[in-house]
N, C-alpha and C positions, 0 to 999 in steps of 0.2 A: 462443610464439603468444600473441597479445593477446586478451583477451576482448572480443568485439565486442558493443556495446550501442547502444541507440537514441539515447542522448545522448552527443554528442562530448565533452563536458566531464567525463564520469563519472570519468575517470582522474585529473583534477586534484586531487580530494579523496579521500584514501584511505578515509575513513569512508563515503563515498557508494559507492565501488567495492565495499567489503565488503558494504554493505546490498544493493546491486544483486545481487551474487553470491549472497548467501544466499537471496534471493527467486527468482532464476532456478533455483537448485538445488531449492528447495522446490517451485516450480512443476513442474519435471520429475519430482520424486519423487511428487507427488500424481497427475500425468498418467499415470505408469506404473502406478499402482495403479487408476486409473479407466478406462483405455483399454478394458478388456474389457466395460464396461457401456454403451458407446456405439457406434453404428453406424460411425462414421468418425473419423479423427483430429482433424478440425476441431471436431466436437461435443465430444470429449473435452477439447481444448484450451480451448474457450470455457467449459465447465463448470468445469474447473480454474481458469481465470482468474477466474471468479465467486468460487469458494472463496478464492482468494488475496486478492482485493479485500476480502472479508469479514474475513479475518485482518489485513490491513493497517488496515482501519477500527478493528478492536478495539484494536489497538496504539495508533493515533492517539488514540482517544477515551479509553482507559483509562490510557495511560502518557504519551504526548507532551504532549497538551494540558493535562493537570492540572500537569505540570512547567513548562510554558511560560506558562500563564495563571494568574491568581489564582483561588482558590475562588469569589470574588464573580463574576468574569467567567464562569466555567463555569456557575454557577447562572442568571446573567442571560441567557446565551445558550442555556440549556436543554441543556447538554452535560455536566452533572455526572456522569452514569453512562451507559455504553454499554448497560447492562442495559435502559434505556428507549429506547434509540436504535432507530428503525425505518428500515430501508433504504428509500431513495427512488430507484427506478430512473430516474426522469425528472429528477433533480437534476443539474445540470451540475458535473462533477467537476474541471473545470480550475482551475488555481491561477493567481492574478495573478502577474505576473513579479516584483513586489516581495516576495511570499512566497518565491519561489525564491532571491532574493538574501538575504533575512533568514535563511532556513533554513541557509544555508552558514555563518553565524556562530554557530549554536547548538552 
């Protein structure tokens, strides 16, 4: 049985498949722990989603970007540390297509 995910190309690159799988499993683990604290499954899903987005942001700002960009670029763009990063719920999280293409080569 194949893992069904939202992106049809996910199986083309094994590292992306494994990342996707890890985050799906982590979402389910967190949701199972939180489901008793929310009135319905949708609310538990959305709250778990928020937690997982925060975890992903921490990984991106503390691990990926510092390895991908220079320290000068991190400081110039005020992304030198996620300790100072403030979540902005109105910020558009979509990535440009060129980023998706470049990310495959990292």
